[in-house]
C-alpha positions in Angstrom: 0.0 0.0 0.0 1.0 3.6 -0.5 1.9 5.8 2.5 3.3 9.3 3.0 6.4 9.2 5.3 8.1 12.2 6.9 11.5 10.8 7.8 12.6 14.0 9.4 11.6 17.6 9.2 11.2 18.8 5.6 12.0 15.3 4.3 8.9 13.5 2.9 8.5 10.5 0.6 5.8 8.2 -0.8 6.6 4.7 0.4 5.2 1.2 -0.4 4.5 -0.5 2.9 2.9 -3.8 3.9 -0.8 -3.9 4.6 -1.6 -3.7 8.4 -3.7 -6.4 10.1 -5.9 -5.9 13.1 -5.2 -7.3 16.5 -8.0 -8.4 18.8 -9.0 -4.8 19.8 -8.0 -3.0 16.6 -9.5 -2.2 13.2 -8.0 -1.5 9.8 -9.6 1.4 8.0 -9.5 2.0 4.2 -8.8 5.8 4.3 -11.2 7.7 2.0 -10.4 11.3 2.9 -7.8 13.0 5.1 -7.5 16.7 5.8 -4.3 18.6 6.0 -4.1 20.4 9.4 -1.8 23.1 10.6 -0.3 20.5 12.9 0.8 18.5 9.9 2.6 21.5 8.6 4.3 22.0 12.0 5.3 18.3 11.9 6.7 18.8 8.4 8.8 21.7 9.7 9.8 20.0 13.0 7.8 22.4 15.1 5.6 19.9 16.9 6.1 16.9 19.1 6.3 14.0 16.6 8.2 10.7 16.6 10.1 10.5 13.2 9.7 8.8 10.9 6.0 9.3 11.0 3.0 8.8 8.7 1.1 12.0 9.3 -2.6 12.7 9.1 -5.1 12.8 12.0 -8.2 14.2 10.4 -9.6 11.3 8.4 -12.6 9.1 7.6 -12.9 5.7 5.9 -14.4 2.3 5.8 -13.6 -0.6 8.1 -12.1 -3.5 6.2 -10.9 -5.6 9.1 -12.0 -5.8 12.7 -10.4 -7.7 15.5 -12.2 -10.5 17.4 -12.8 -8.4 20.5 -14.3 -5.4 18.5 -18.1 -5.1 19.0 -19.2 -1.5 18.3 -18.1 -1.4 14.6 -17.9 -4.0 11.9 -16.5 -4.5 8.4 -18.2 -2.1 6.0 -19.0 0.6 8.5 -18.1 4.2 7.7 -16.0 5.7 10.5 -13.8 8.5 11.7 -11.3 8.4 14.5 -10.3 10.3 17.6 -6.5 10.2 17.0 -5.6 11.0 20.7 -4.9 7.9 22.7 -4.7 8.3 26.5 -3.2 5.7 28.9 -6.2 5.7 31.3 -4.0 5.3 34.5 -1.9 8.5 34.9 -3.0 11.1 37.4 -4.6 13.3 34.7 -6.6 10.4 33.1 -7.9 9.5 36.6 -9.0 13.1 37.1 -11.1 12.8 33.9 -8.6 15.0 32.0 -7.7 12.5 29.4 -6.4 15.1 26.9 -3.7 16.0 29.4 -2.6 12.4 29.8 1.1 12.1 30.7 1.6 9.4 28.2 -0.7 10.7 25.4 0.1 9.4 21.9 -1.7 10.2 18.6 -2.3 8.7 15.2 -0.4 10.9 12.7 2.0 12.1 15.4 3.5 9.2 17.3 1.7 6.4 15.4 0.9 5.9 11.7 -1.9 8.2 10.7 -4.3 8.8 7.8 -2.0 9.8 4.9 -1.9 6.2 3.7 -4.2 3.9 2.0 -5.0 1.7 5.0 -4.6 2.7 8.7 -4.5 0.5 11.8 -6.3 2.1 14.7 -7.3 1.0 18.3 -11.0 0.2 18.1 -11.8 2.4 21.1 -10.7 5.4 19.0 -13.2 4.7 16.2 -16.6 6.4 15.8 -19.3 5.2 13.4 -20.5 7.8 10.9 -23.9 7.9 9.1 -23.6 5.9 6.0 -24.8 8.8 3.8 -22.3 11.3 5.2 -19.7 12.3 2.6 -16.2 11.1 3.3 -14.8 14.7 3.4 -17.5 15.7 6.0 -16.4 12.7 8.1 -12.8 13.9 7.9 -13.9 17.3 9.4 -15.1 15.6 12.6 -11.7 15.7 14.4 -11.0 19.4 13.9 -14.6 20.2 14.7 -14.4 18.2 17.9 -11.3 20.3 18.9 -13.3 23.4 18.2 -16.2 22.2 20.3 -13.9 21.8 23.2 -12.6 25.3 22.7 -16.1 26.7 22.7 -16.8 24.7 25.9 -13.7 26.3 27.5 -14.7 29.8 26.3 -18.0 29.7 28.1 -19.9 32.0 25.7 -22.8 33.8 27.1 -25.9 34.9 25.2 -25.3 38.4 23.8 -21.5 38.2 23.9 -19.5 40.0 21.2 -16.8 37.7 19.9 -13.8 38.6 17.8 -12.2 35.7 15.9 -8.6 36.2 14.5 -8.2 34.2 11.3 -10.7 32.7 8.8 -8.9 29.5 7.9 -10.7 26.2 8.3 -10.5 26.5 12.1 -11.6 30.1 12.2 -14.6 29.3 10.0 -15.6 26.3 12.1 -15.3 28.5 15.3 -17.4 31.2 13.6 -20.3 28.8 13.1 -20.0 27.4 16.6 -19.8 30.9 18.2 -23.0 31.8 16.4 -24.7 28.6 17.5 -23.6 29.2 21.1 -25.6 32.5 21.2 -23.1 35.3 20.5 -25.0 38.4 19.4 -22.1 39.8 17.3 -19.3 38.0 15.5 -16.3 40.0 14.2 -13.7 38.2 12.2 -10.2 39.5 11.3 -9.0 38.1 8.0 -6.8 39.7 5.3 -7.8 37.3 2.4 -11.0 38.5 0.7 -11.9 35.0 -0.4 -11.8 33.8 3.2 -13.5 36.9 4.3 -16.4 36.1 2.0 -16.7 32.6 3.4 -16.7 34.1 7.0 -19.6 36.4 6.0 -21.5 33.5 4.4 -21.0 31.3 7.5 -22.1 33.8 10.2 -19.8 36.7 10.7 -21.5 40.1 11.1 -18.3 42.1 10.4 -15.1 41.1 8.7 -12.0 43.4 9.1 -8.8 43.3 7.1 -6.0 43.6 9.7 -3.6 44.8 7.0 -5.6 47.9 6.2 -7.4 48.5 9.5 -6.2 49.3 13.0 -7.9 46.3 14.4 -7.8 47.4 18.1 -9.3 50.8 17.3 -11.9 49.2 14.9 -13.1 46.8 17.6 -13.3 49.6 20.1 -15.3 51.7 17.7 -17.7 48.8 17.0 -18.2 47.7 20.6 -17.5 50.8 22.7 -15.6 48.9 25.3 -13.9 45.9 23.5 -14.9 42.3 22.9 -16.3 40.0 25.5 -14.3 37.2 24.0 -11.4 37.0 21.6 -10.4 33.7 19.9 -7.0 33.4 18.3 -7.2 30.9 15.5 -4.1 31.7 13.5 -1.3 30.2 15.6 1.2 33.0 15.3 2.9 35.1 18.0 1.9 38.3 16.3 -1.8 37.5 16.4 -1.6 36.2 20.0 -0.1 39.6 21.0 -2.8 41.3 19.1 -5.5 39.2 20.7 -4.5 40.5 24.1 -5.3 44.1 23.0 -8.9 43.4 21.9 -11.0 42.3 24.9 -13.0 44.6 27.2 -12.1 44.9 30.9 -13.2 41.6 32.4 -13.0 39.9 29.0 -11.5 36.6 27.9 -8.9 35.5 25.4 -9.0 31.9 24.0 -5.7 30.8 22.5 -6.8 28.1 20.1 -4.3 28.3 17.2 -1.2 26.1 17.5 2.0 28.2 17.7 5.4 26.8 17.0 6.7 25.2 20.2 9.5 27.8 20.6 7.3 30.8 20.1 7.2 33.5 22.8 4.9 36.5 23.2 5.6 39.5 25.5 2.9 40.1 28.1 2.3 42.9 30.6 1.1 41.3 33.8 -0.1 44.6 35.1 -2.5 45.0 32.2 -3.9 41.5 32.9 -4.3 42.4 36.5 -5.8 45.8 36.0 -8.3 44.7 33.3 -9.0 41.3 35.0 -8.4 39.4 31.8 -8.9 35.7 31.6 -6.5 33.9 29.2 -7.6 30.4 28.3 -5.8 27.5 26.6 -7.6 24.8 24.6 -6.0 21.5 23.8 -7.4 18.9 21.5 -10.7 17.1 21.9 -11.6 15.3 25.1 -14.9 13.4 24.6 -16.3 15.8 22.0 -16.3 13.5 18.9 -19.9 12.4 19.2 -21.1 16.0 19.5 -19.1 16.9 16.4 -20.6 14.1 14.4 -24.1 15.3 15.3 -23.2 18.9 14.3 -21.9 17.8 10.9 -24.6 15.2 10.2 -27.4 17.6 11.1 -26.0 20.3 8.8 -25.8 22.8 11.7 -22.1 23.2 11.0 -21.4 23.4 7.3 -18.1 22.0 6.1 -18.3 21.5 2.4 -17.6 25.2 1.6 -14.3 24.9 3.5 -12.7 22.5 1.1 -10.5 24.6 -1.2 -8.2 22.0 -2.6 -8.5 18.3 -3.4 -5.3 16.2 -4.1 -4.4 12.5 -4.5 -2.1 10.9 -1.9 0.8 11.0 -4.4 0.7 14.8 -4.4 1.2 15.2 -0.6 4.4 17.3 -1.1 2.3 19.7 -3.2 -0.2 19.8 -0.4 2.6 21.0 1.9 3.5 23.7 -0.6 0.0 24.9 -0.8 -0.4 24.9 3.0 2.9 26.8 3.4 1.7 29.5 0.9 -1.2 30.2 3.2 -4.0 30.5 0.6 -5.8 27.3 1.3 -8.8 26.9 3.6 -8.8 23.1 3.9 -6.8 20.7 1.7 -8.3 17.3 1.4 -6.2 14.3 0.3 -8.1 11.4 -1.2 -7.2 8.0 0.3 -8.4 5.4 -2.1 -11.3 5.5 -4.6 
């Protein structure tokens, strides 16, 4: 079978590997669609915790082609998606119910072979059944949406909140829809790309500002009078993190959702945090939010099809990295096997 292998940062190849086979509590999935995530780009550059060589890809859907003898909740032929994050179940964090903070957390596409291959072996407990009529690409959006659902839970949006979202890539556009569903009365998106800005407007943004031609801090003050109740950083860049801290009202919140390079640093003025009683919130992956994400996609309450900007075959993965690096893509989907 074909598989994408990143041997070390910036070194990628297409390999022919043996077919995997399921153990008693595992399944083999024929990968039908796998989305390119910002984390994949960080892994390609060496800016994320990954065990090289690695087969990347953690946003994928497919069909079960083999199930182990102990597997009961899915069977051959089922359409599925996966939660890639595998907790140990016994560390202090797991036993506090904080499985995403597991001391021994591993992940498909990061420490174990992921979805950029024709067939993927996965622990059965990580597998979620999808409605049979849900498109493969929609199923591949479940993982990033599940992460966004956790972020919205952490943000504790209140009815009538004004929310500023920095970035209208795929994550920013998913967050835009969730913020609206959560009851925000005003959604302001910052995005320099006019194409992405149009998508943001179509998916629920009341106002879209171009940060390259607008003083964003002043514009938010002018629109709100006092600043945003909540600011969500979805870019994953130190500059936008610093900018996010200038946008909330006194008593407001800042959710840092975008994945920054692990060595990134941002200056902060503790006195400003103290004086304005700001709350800075982190959000990490997707603890127990997959089922909710499937419901949101399957019901059509969150629209994902407009977010797919590029479709490529598995053989063109290096091209997918080039497109992702250029920054113009919303979501790149790589086809697994027809």
